[in-house]
Backbone as CSV, one residue per row, in Angstrom:
resi,resn,N_x,N_y,N_z,CA_x,CA_y,CA_z,C_x,C_y,C_z
1,MET,-235.073,-62.941,113.335,-233.903,-62.589,112.546,-233.690,-63.622,111.447
2,THR,-233.040,-63.193,110.398,-232.800,-64.029,109.240,-231.451,-64.725,109.334
3,LEU,-231.424,-65.992,108.941,-230.170,-66.725,108.870,-229.388,-66.275,107.643
4,ILE,-228.063,-66.190,107.807,-227.178,-65.884,106.693,-226.093,-66.944,106.641
5,ALA,-225.364,-66.993,105.545,-224.247,-67.927,105.408,-223.100,-67.229,104.681
6,ARG,-221.893,-67.599,105.058,-220.680,-67.071,104.430,-219.730,-68.227,104.129
7,HIS,-219.108,-68.149,102.969,-218.043,-69.078,102.601,-216.735,-68.330,102.795
8,LEU,-215.818,-68.931,103.562,-214.550,-68.283,103.886,-213.379,-69.110,103.376
9,VAL,-212.355,-68.433,102.892,-211.069,-69.051,102.615,-210.058,-68.241,103.414
10,ILE,-209.455,-68.899,104.409,-208.544,-68.238,105.341,-207.122,-68.570,104.913
11,MET,-206.307,-67.537,104.686,-204.948,-67.734,104.194,-203.920,-67.209,105.184
12,GLY,-202.748,-67.777,105.092,-201.644,-67.434,105.970,-201.099,-68.708,106.589
13,LYS,-200.533,-68.586,107.779,-200.071,-69.766,108.512,-201.261,-70.289,109.314
14,VAL,-202.058,-71.136,108.659,-203.308,-71.586,109.270,-203.433,-73.111,109.308
15,GLN,-202.431,-73.823,108.803,-202.437,-75.278,108.930,-201.320,-75.678,109.885
16,GLY,-201.581,-76.727,110.666,-200.603,-77.176,111.642,-200.568,-76.329,112.904
17,VAL,-201.584,-75.484,113.092,-201.635,-74.600,114.263,-202.978,-74.719,114.991
18,PHE,-203.697,-75.813,114.747,-204.999,-76.090,115.373,-206.094,-75.117,114.940
19,TYR,-205.954,-74.560,113.735,-206.959,-73.607,113.265,-208.328,-74.263,113.087
20,ARG,-208.359,-75.476,112.525,-209.650,-76.150,112.341,-210.315,-76.426,113.682
21,ASN,-209.549,-76.909,114.655,-210.104,-77.185,115.978,-210.648,-75.896,116.594
22,TRP,-209.887,-74.834,116.492,-210.326,-73.527,117.006,-211.623,-73.097,116.321
23,THR,-211.698,-73.311,114.996,-212.882,-72.932,114.237,-214.117,-73.663,114.730
24,VAL,-214.000,-74.970,114.924,-215.133,-75.767,115.414,-215.579,-75.253,116.782
25,GLN,-214.640,-75.072,117.695,-214.980,-74.619,119.043,-215.623,-73.227,119.031
26,THR,-215.053,-72.321,118.248,-215.551,-70.947,118.206,-216.931,-70.882,117.564
27,ALA,-217.100,-71.578,116.452,-218.397,-71.578,115.772,-219.485,-72.155,116.671
28,ARG,-219.188,-73.265,117.305,-220.189,-73.876,118.199,-220.519,-72.952,119.364
29,ALA,-219.517,-72.286,119.926,-219.744,-71.372,121.052,-220.639,-70.201,120.641
30,LEU,-220.573,-69.807,119.369,-221.399,-68.710,118.868,-222.756,-69.185,118.353
31,GLY,-223.008,-70.500,118.431,-224.284,-71.043,117.976,-224.390,-71.163,116.467
32,LEU,-223.252,-71.283,115.795,-223.234,-71.372,114.334,-223.176,-72.821,113.875
33,VAL,-223.562,-73.047,112.639,-223.465,-74.367,112.015,-222.660,-74.226,110.728
34,GLY,-222.171,-75.369,110.229,-221.408,-75.360,108.990,-220.285,-76.367,109.043
35,TRP,-219.167,-76.014,108.417,-218.030,-76.934,108.368,-216.723,-76.169,108.142
36,VAL,-215.620,-76.874,108.380,-214.280,-76.338,108.141,-213.404,-77.472,107.634
37,ARG,-212.452,-77.153,106.752,-211.495,-78.153,106.273,-210.230,-77.461,105.787
38,ASN,-209.129,-78.215,105.828,-207.890,-77.768,105.200,-208.036,-77.919,103.701
39,ARG,-207.302,-77.082,102.967,-207.231,-77.221,101.516,-205.796,-77.558,101.139
40,THR,-205.641,-78.230,100.038,-204.306,-78.672,99.629,-203.380,-77.506,99.301
41,ASP,-203.916,-76.306,99.095,-203.069,-75.141,98.812,-202.535,-74.481,100.086
42,GLY,-202.834,-75.048,101.267,-202.342,-74.514,102.533,-203.316,-73.594,103.248
43,SER,-204.433,-73.298,102.628,-205.443,-72.447,103.268,-206.443,-73.310,104.038
44,VAL,-207.325,-72.655,104.754,-208.426,-73.317,105.454,-209.713,-72.748,104.880
45,GLU,-210.674,-73.628,104.605,-211.952,-73.243,104.030,-213.047,-73.509,105.056
46,ALA,-214.010,-72.598,105.138,-215.116,-72.776,106.084,-216.416,-72.288,105.466
47,TRP,-217.493,-72.922,105.894,-218.877,-72.521,105.568,-219.536,-72.264,106.914
48,VAL,-220.034,-71.052,107.115,-220.581,-70.656,108.404,-221.998,-70.132,108.206
49,GLU,-222.949,-70.689,108.973,-224.350,-70.259,108.908,-224.842,-69.883,110.298
50,GLY,-225.691,-68.863,110.345,-226.297,-68.471,111.606,-226.881,-67.080,111.504
51,LEU,-227.156,-66.486,112.640,-227.656,-65.118,112.681,-226.535,-64.149,112.340
52,GLY,-226.884,-63.077,111.667,-225.898,-62.116,111.196,-224.878,-61.655,112.214
53,PRO,-225.280,-61.215,113.416,-224.293,-60.740,114.392,-223.284,-61.819,114.799
54,GLN,-223.737,-63.060,114.930,-222.832,-64.147,115.311,-221.881,-64.497,114.164
55,VAL,-222.385,-64.495,112.941,-221.514,-64.760,111.784,-220.467,-63.656,111.671
56,ASP,-220.876,-62.417,111.824,-219.937,-61.298,111.764,-218.884,-61.407,112.860
57,GLU,-219.298,-61.799,114.062,-218.347,-61.962,115.169,-217.372,-63.090,114.868
58,PHE,-217.860,-64.193,114.303,-216.968,-65.287,113.941,-215.912,-64.809,112.941
59,ILE,-216.329,-64.084,111.923,-215.377,-63.595,110.913,-214.361,-62.658,111.551
60,ARG,-214.816,-61.801,112.453,-213.888,-60.902,113.159,-212.844,-61.701,113.922
61,LEU,-213.296,-62.718,114.670,-212.376,-63.553,115.450,-211.461,-64.387,114.558
62,ALA,-211.963,-64.797,113.398,-211.183,-65.647,112.491,-209.943,-64.944,111.955
63,HIS,-209.926,-63.622,111.965,-208.741,-62.895,111.520,-207.555,-63.121,112.462
64,ASP,-207.812,-63.518,113.695,-206.756,-63.857,114.640,-206.607,-65.366,114.771
65,GLY,-207.713,-66.077,114.953,-207.655,-67.531,115.120,-206.920,-67.919,116.382
66,PRO,-206.390,-69.149,116.434,-205.642,-69.576,117.611,-204.309,-68.835,117.694
67,SER,-203.694,-68.876,118.850,-202.502,-68.060,119.088,-201.339,-68.352,118.143
68,ALA,-201.183,-69.581,117.663,-200.067,-69.916,116.773,-200.329,-69.538,115.315
69,ALA,-201.556,-69.166,114.969,-201.898,-68.828,113.584,-201.418,-67.429,113.223
70,LYS,-201.168,-67.246,111.947,-200.830,-65.931,111.390,-201.677,-65.758,110.131
71,VAL,-202.859,-65.210,110.292,-203.785,-65.038,109.184,-203.356,-63.828,108.360
72,SER,-203.142,-64.038,107.061,-202.772,-62.916,106.193,-204.017,-62.219,105.650
73,HIS,-205.004,-62.993,105.248,-206.281,-62.411,104.837,-207.339,-63.499,104.695
74,ILE,-208.584,-63.044,104.625,-209.718,-63.960,104.491,-210.567,-63.492,103.325
75,GLU,-210.803,-64.408,102.386,-211.759,-64.150,101.308,-213.124,-64.588,101.824
76,THR,-214.104,-63.709,101.707,-215.439,-63.979,102.229,-216.471,-63.778,101.131
77,GLY,-217.377,-64.750,101.005,-218.453,-64.616,100.031,-219.793,-64.960,100.644
78,ASP,-220.821,-64.240,100.233,-222.182,-64.551,100.659,-222.655,-65.797,99.920
79,VAL,-223.288,-66.698,100.641,-223.856,-67.915,100.056,-225.242,-68.137,100.645
80,VAL,-225.991,-69.013,100.030,-227.345,-69.313,100.497,-227.264,-70.351,101.619
81,PRO,-227.877,-70.077,102.774,-227.862,-71.065,103.865,-228.451,-72.404,103.408
82,LYS,-227.834,-73.489,103.906,-228.291,-74.838,103.561,-229.080,-75.500,104.686
83,GLY,-229.224,-74.823,105.814,-229.971,-75.400,106.925,-229.236,-76.532,107.616
84,MET,-227.929,-76.406,107.734,-227.137,-77.435,108.413,-227.533,-77.511,109.879
85,ARG,-227.196,-78.624,110.515,-227.622,-78.841,111.904,-226.507,-78.719,112.936
86,SER,-225.247,-78.772,112.503,-224.133,-78.715,113.445,-222.925,-78.113,112.740
87,PHE,-221.840,-77.967,113.479,-220.592,-77.492,112.887,-219.588,-78.620,112.967
88,GLN,-219.043,-79.022,111.812,-218.185,-80.205,111.725,-216.858,-79.896,111.028
89,GLU,-215.872,-80.707,111.328,-214.605,-80.682,110.615,-214.698,-81.700,109.478
90,ARG,-214.275,-81.284,108.290,-214.305,-82.165,107.115,-212.888,-82.509,106.674
91,ALA,-212.794,-83.519,105.826,-211.500,-83.953,105.301,-210.917,-82.899,104.349
92,THR,-209.607,-82.887,104.246,-208.892,-81.977,103.357,-209.365,-82.169,101.918
93,ARG,-209.436,-81.052,101.222,-209.843,-81.106,99.817,-209.011,-80.154,99.008
């Protein structure tokens, strides 16, 4: 199977509700690599790489996120995989 990558911007009540922690745990559980970070505009940004079915499942789950989150919508774009080795939390940007 071919690796794919998606760039996500998750909007809504997604900061201060452990969304980044949830993202790291969920991505790792699905065998995905990439990163997640808060953005200064209040959204959460993520780069997710892996096999298509797992990436699609992550995006499906990301619409709910952790129980305290209220996701209004997710902007998703196709990107070229970078061959990352793990899934990490990054500093706010």
